[in-house]
C-alpha positions as CSV (number, residue, x, y, z in Angstrom):
1,M,26.4,45.6,17.0
2,P,25.5,42.2,15.5
3,K,23.5,39.8,17.5
4,P,25.0,36.4,18.6
5,D,24.4,33.5,16.3
6,S,24.0,30.8,18.8
7,L,21.4,30.2,21.5
8,V,24.1,30.1,24.2
9,G,25.5,33.4,22.8
10,R,22.1,35.1,22.9
11,M,21.5,33.9,26.4
12,K,24.9,35.2,27.6
13,H,24.1,38.5,25.8
14,L,20.8,38.7,27.7
15,L,22.6,38.1,31.0
16,S,25.3,40.7,30.3
17,A,22.8,43.3,29.1
18,G,21.9,43.9,32.7
19,T,19.0,46.2,33.5
20,D,18.2,47.0,29.9
21,T,15.9,44.0,29.4
22,A,15.8,42.5,33.0
23,D,12.6,42.4,34.9
24,V,14.1,41.4,38.3
25,Q,17.1,42.5,40.3
26,F,18.8,40.8,43.2
27,L,20.7,42.6,45.9
28,V,23.2,39.9,46.7
29,G,25.8,39.7,49.5
30,E,26.3,41.5,52.8
31,G,27.9,44.7,54.0
32,D,30.2,46.4,51.6
33,K,30.3,43.2,49.4
34,K,26.7,43.8,48.1
35,E,26.1,43.9,44.4
36,L,22.9,44.5,42.3
37,L,22.5,41.7,39.7
38,S,19.8,41.8,37.0
39,A,18.0,38.8,35.5
40,H,14.8,37.7,33.7
41,K,12.1,36.0,35.7
42,L,10.9,33.8,32.9
43,I,14.4,32.3,32.4
44,L,14.8,31.8,36.2
45,M,11.4,30.2,36.5
46,A,12.2,27.7,33.7
47,A,15.3,26.6,35.6
48,S,14.1,26.4,39.2
49,D,10.9,25.5,41.1
50,V,11.9,28.0,43.8
51,F,12.1,30.9,41.3
52,E,8.9,29.7,39.8
53,A,7.2,29.9,43.1
54,M,8.7,33.3,43.8
55,F,7.7,34.9,40.5
56,R,4.5,33.0,39.5
57,F,2.2,35.8,40.8
58,D,4.3,38.4,39.1
59,A,4.1,36.6,35.8
60,Q,0.3,36.4,36.1
61,N,0.1,40.1,36.8
62,A,2.4,40.9,33.9
63,K,-0.1,39.3,31.5
64,A,-2.8,41.6,32.7
65,A,-0.7,44.7,32.6
66,T,-0.3,46.8,29.5
67,A,3.1,47.2,28.0
68,G,3.5,50.9,29.0
69,T,2.5,50.3,32.6
70,A,4.7,47.3,33.2
71,N,7.9,49.0,32.1
72,S,7.3,52.2,34.1
73,E,7.3,50.4,37.4
74,E,10.5,50.5,39.4
75,I,12.0,47.1,40.0
76,K,12.4,46.5,43.8
77,P,15.4,44.2,44.3
78,V,15.1,40.8,45.9
79,E,17.5,40.8,48.8
80,V,19.8,37.8,49.1
81,P,22.2,38.5,51.9
82,D,23.1,34.9,52.6
83,V,24.6,34.1,49.1
84,E,28.0,35.4,48.0
85,V,28.0,37.6,44.9
86,G,30.4,35.3,42.9
87,A,28.3,32.2,43.8
88,F,25.1,33.9,42.6
89,K,26.8,35.0,39.4
90,A,28.0,31.4,38.8
91,M,24.5,30.2,39.3
92,L,23.1,32.7,36.8
93,S,25.7,31.7,34.3
94,L,24.7,28.0,34.5
95,I,21.0,28.9,34.3
96,Y,21.4,31.1,31.3
97,A,24.1,29.4,29.3
98,D,25.1,26.1,30.9
99,D,28.4,27.9,31.7
100,L,30.3,26.5,34.7
101,S,33.4,28.6,34.2
102,G,32.5,30.6,37.4
103,L,32.7,27.4,39.5
104,N,36.1,27.0,41.2
105,G,37.8,25.6,44.3
106,D,37.4,28.9,46.1
107,N,33.6,29.2,45.7
108,A,32.3,25.6,45.1
109,V,30.7,25.4,48.6
110,A,29.1,28.8,48.3
111,V,27.8,27.9,44.8
112,L,26.5,24.6,46.2
113,Y,24.6,26.6,48.9
114,A,23.0,28.8,46.3
115,A,22.2,25.9,44.0
116,N,20.5,24.1,46.9
117,K,18.7,27.2,48.1
118,Y,17.2,27.9,44.7
119,D,16.8,24.2,43.7
120,V,19.0,24.1,40.6
121,P,19.8,20.4,40.3
122,G,22.3,20.7,37.4
123,L,24.4,23.1,39.4
124,V,24.1,21.0,42.6
125,K,25.5,18.0,40.6
126,A,28.3,20.1,39.1
127,C,29.3,21.3,42.6
128,V,29.3,17.8,44.0
129,D,31.3,16.5,41.1
130,F,33.8,19.4,41.1
131,P,36.0,18.2,44.0
132,K,36.1,14.6,42.6
133,A,37.7,15.8,39.4
134,K,40.1,18.1,41.3
135,L,41.0,15.4,43.8
136,S,42.4,13.1,41.1
137,N,44.4,16.1,39.8
138,V,45.8,16.7,43.3
139,F,46.9,13.1,43.7
140,L,48.5,13.1,40.3
141,A,50.3,16.4,41.1
142,F,51.6,14.9,44.4
143,D,52.7,11.7,42.6
144,K,54.6,13.7,39.9
145,A,56.2,16.0,42.4
146,R,57.5,13.0,44.4
147,F,58.8,11.4,41.2
148,L,60.7,14.6,40.5
149,G,62.2,14.5,44.0
150,E,60.1,17.2,45.5
151,E,58.5,16.6,48.9
152,I,55.4,18.8,49.1
153,L,54.2,17.2,52.2
154,G,56.0,15.3,54.9
155,R,55.4,11.6,55.6
156,D,53.0,12.3,58.5
157,E,51.0,14.8,56.5
158,L,50.7,12.3,53.6
159,L,49.4,9.7,56.0
160,V,46.8,12.1,57.4
161,C,45.7,13.0,53.8
162,G,45.5,9.3,52.9
163,E,43.3,8.6,56.0
164,I,41.0,11.5,55.2
165,A,40.6,10.3,51.6
166,I,39.9,6.7,52.7
167,W,37.4,7.9,55.4
168,N,35.5,10.1,52.9
169,A,35.5,7.3,50.3
170,V,34.0,4.9,52.8
171,K,31.4,7.5,53.8
172,A,30.4,8.0,50.2
173,L,29.8,4.3,49.7
């Protein structure tokens, strides 16, 4: 199979290769929604001070170990029960390939939690900016629906939405 030509392609390939080349695994989620995700310490350390603090000692030990010994050790997963699997995957996609396609309206808050927990500033910003972009789309959709004679929300509901939007805009200032 040919290797990807671009850096982003190679990074996505590394992430999708799973345990073949990974040196860390995360057991993410709770209960029956747990999933084992693989990653590379060096890439995580380059993206996050939290990951750097977590893995610095491991990286120093890896330098001292021989190649045969380092690969024969079983990887003990880092348990992350407080982060949703999809949110952790979205964070890894950003760290590896600047890919925000995993960020959506259903998981933006969970991804923001993961981004804050692991101190990934680019992802924090993306999560904070995400609703702003979607909010303008919502208002545009409501406006077009009203123009076409569709009443999605009643008058009272629209007034409440308007008050919430104004209140949040004032808080943001």
